[in-house]
C-alpha positions in Angstrom: -44.9 64.9 -42.8 -45.3 61.6 -44.5 -48.2 59.4 -45.1 -50.3 57.7 -47.7 -53.8 58.7 -48.8 -56.5 56.7 -47.2 -58.5 54.4 -49.4 -62.2 54.2 -48.4 -62.6 50.9 -46.5 -65.6 48.6 -47.2 -66.1 47.4 -43.6 -64.0 49.5 -41.3 -65.3 53.0 -40.6 -63.4 55.9 -42.1 -62.8 57.6 -38.7 -61.4 54.3 -37.4 -59.0 54.1 -40.4 -58.0 57.7 -40.0 -57.3 57.1 -36.3 -55.0 54.1 -37.2 -53.2 56.2 -39.9 -52.6 59.0 -37.3 -51.1 56.4 -34.9 -48.9 55.3 -37.8 -47.8 58.9 -38.4 -47.0 59.3 -34.7 -44.7 56.2 -34.9 -43.1 57.3 -38.1 -42.2 60.7 -36.7 -41.1 59.2 -33.4 -43.3 61.6 -31.4 -42.8 61.4 -27.7 -45.1 62.4 -24.7 -45.6 66.2 -24.8 -44.7 66.5 -28.5 -47.3 68.4 -30.6 -49.3 66.5 -33.2 -49.5 68.0 -36.7 -52.5 70.2 -37.2 -55.9 69.1 -38.4 -55.2 70.7 -41.7 -51.9 69.1 -42.1 -53.3 65.6 -41.3 -56.3 66.2 -43.6 -54.0 67.1 -46.5 -51.6 64.3 -45.9 -54.3 61.6 -45.6 -56.6 63.2 -48.2 -59.6 63.1 -45.9 -62.0 65.8 -44.5 -61.1 67.8 -41.4 -64.2 66.4 -39.8 -62.9 62.9 -40.2 -59.6 63.9 -38.7 -61.4 65.7 -35.8 -63.4 62.6 -35.0 -60.3 60.4 -35.2 -58.4 62.6 -32.8 -61.3 62.6 -30.3 -61.1 58.8 -30.5 -57.4 58.9 -29.8 -58.1 61.2 -26.8 -60.6 58.8 -25.4 -58.0 56.0 -25.7 -55.4 58.2 -23.9 -53.0 58.5 -26.9 -53.3 62.3 -27.2 -54.4 65.2 -25.1 -56.5 68.0 -26.8 -55.6 71.4 -25.4 -58.6 73.5 -26.5 -57.7 76.5 -28.6 -54.0 75.6 -28.6 -52.9 72.2 -30.0 -53.0 68.4 -29.6 -50.1 66.7 -27.9 -49.0 63.2 -27.3 -50.3 62.1 -23.9 -48.0 61.8 -21.0 -50.6 59.7 -19.1 -51.4 56.7 -21.3 -53.0 54.9 -18.3 -55.9 57.3 -18.6 -56.8 55.5 -21.8 -57.0 52.2 -20.0 -59.1 53.9 -17.3 -61.5 55.4 -19.9 -62.0 52.1 -21.6 -62.6 50.2 -18.3 -64.9 52.9 -17.0 -67.0 52.8 -20.2 -67.3 49.0 -19.8 -68.4 49.2 -16.2 -71.0 51.9 -17.0 -72.4 50.2 -20.1 -71.9 46.5 -19.1 -72.0 46.4 -15.3 -70.3 43.3 -14.2 -71.4 41.5 -11.0 -69.4 41.5 -7.8 -67.8 38.1 -8.6 -66.7 39.1 -12.1 -65.1 42.3 -10.8 -63.3 40.3 -8.0 -62.0 37.8 -10.6 -60.9 40.6 -12.9 -59.0 42.5 -10.2 -57.3 39.4 -8.6 -56.2 38.2 -12.1 -54.5 41.4 -13.0 -53.0 41.9 -9.6 -51.7 38.4 -9.4 -50.1 38.9 -12.9 -48.3 42.1 -12.0 -47.2 40.9 -8.5 -45.7 37.6 -9.8 -44.0 39.6 -12.6 -42.6 41.9 -9.9 -41.3 38.8 -8.0 -39.3 37.9 -11.1 -38.1 41.4 -11.9 -37.7 43.3 -8.6 -34.3 44.6 -7.7 -33.1 45.2 -4.2 -34.0 48.8 -4.5 -37.5 47.8 -5.6 -38.0 45.5 -2.6 -36.8 48.3 -0.3 -39.3 50.7 -1.8 -42.1 48.2 -1.4 -41.1 47.6 2.3 -41.0 51.4 2.8 -44.5 51.8 1.4 -45.8 49.0 3.7 -44.2 50.7 6.7 -45.9 54.0 5.7 -49.2 52.0 5.3 -48.7 50.5 8.8 -48.0 53.9 10.4 -51.0 55.5 8.8 -53.2 52.6 10.1 -51.9 53.0 13.6 -52.6 56.7 13.6 -56.0 56.3 12.2 -55.2 58.2 9.0 -55.2 55.4 6.5 -56.7 56.3 3.1 -57.0 54.8 -0.4 -53.9 56.7 -1.4 -51.8 54.6 1.0 -53.2 51.4 -0.5 -52.6 52.6 -4.0 -49.0 53.7 -3.1 -48.2 50.2 -2.0 -49.5 48.6 -5.1 -47.8 51.3 -7.3 -44.4 50.3 -5.9 -45.1 46.6 -6.8 -46.1 47.8 -10.3 -42.9 49.8 -10.7 -41.0 46.7 -9.7 -42.2 44.9 -12.8 -40.2 47.3 -15.0 -42.9 46.8 -17.7 -44.5 50.0 -18.9 -47.6 48.3 -20.3 -48.2 46.5 -17.0 -47.5 49.7 -15.0 -50.1 51.6 -17.0 -52.7 48.9 -16.9 -52.3 48.1 -13.3 -52.3 51.8 -12.3 -55.5 52.4 -14.2 -57.1 49.4 -12.6 -56.2 50.6 -9.1 -57.5 54.1 -9.9 -60.7 52.6 -11.2 -61.4 50.9 -7.9 -60.2 53.8 -5.7 -63.5 54.4 -4.1 -64.2 50.8 -3.0 -60.6 50.3 -1.9 -61.1 53.3 0.4 -64.3 51.8 1.8 -62.6 48.4 2.3 -59.7 49.8 4.3 -62.0 52.1 6.3 -64.1 49.2 7.5 -61.3 46.6 7.8 -57.9 48.3 8.2 -56.4 45.5 10.3 -57.3 42.9 7.6 -56.0 45.3 4.9 -52.7 45.6 6.7 -52.4 41.8 7.2 -53.0 41.2 3.5 -50.4 43.7 2.5 -47.9 42.2 4.9 -48.4 38.8 3.4 -48.0 40.1 -0.1 -44.8 41.9 0.9 -43.5 38.8 2.6 -44.2 36.7 -0.5 -42.2 39.2 -2.6 -39.3 39.1 -0.2 -39.1 35.3 -0.3 -40.0 35.3 -4.1 -42.9 32.9 -3.3 -45.4 33.3 -6.1 -47.9 30.9 -4.6 -48.0 32.7 -1.3 -48.4 36.0 -3.2 -51.4 34.7 -5.2 -53.0 33.3 -2.1 -52.7 36.6 -0.3 -54.1 38.5 -3.3 -57.1 36.2 -3.6 -57.9 36.6 0.0 -57.6 40.4 -0.3 -59.8 40.4 -3.4 -62.6 38.6 -1.5 -62.4 41.2 1.3 -62.3 44.1 -1.2 -65.4 42.7 -3.1 -67.4 43.1 0.1 -66.9 46.9 -0.2 -69.4 47.0 -3.0 -72.1 45.9 -0.6 -70.8 48.3 2.0 -71.0 51.2 -0.5 -74.6 50.4 -1.1 -75.3 50.4 2.6 -73.6 53.8 2.9 -75.8 55.1 0.0 -79.0 53.8 1.6 -78.2 55.3 5.0 -77.5 58.7 3.4 -80.9 58.8 1.8 
């Protein structure tokens, strides 16, 4: 195991610098998802810092989705990096609750970005998968069995069509973050949800970015109303 002793920083916390050094070690050793991270003792000796500093740094990396701590066993490189995005965004929502308009702008901006990227990058197989997901969505709607999973599956296929691992992770985390309100939105307005999805799919088929963005913005406005519906559900339950 290679690495350089950490010099005490003046402004950056020690745990933060240890975390960055561990990330560097992961890259140097070309560790892949599922690979075991060196032990606390090994990292401590390599970086010449205390085990408590290493422990704190590893917990920070776990929160960011870089590693998974398997209690009593070992620490491995995460196979689900999107969880890190999700943790960060959840923390922001809990600590700095944005208003409905801010959330709507946030979602439509990210969704527009990955959908237009998919329009540029999608192969024939990707387009076929998106169409198949829309067909499944339509069938579930007609049978009255539509759930948030069906909505997320449609957007997941669009994300896969970007062929960009960073966008896939970020977009997937975003969709999971809003799973509850997506479910409320399609429960109250399944016809509108289907119409929006059909317009997005049609825009991808014709490679029309403007049409895709217009459909996404309309869908985001409808989805934002789910926050008010959620509050109504909560009030009626009390």
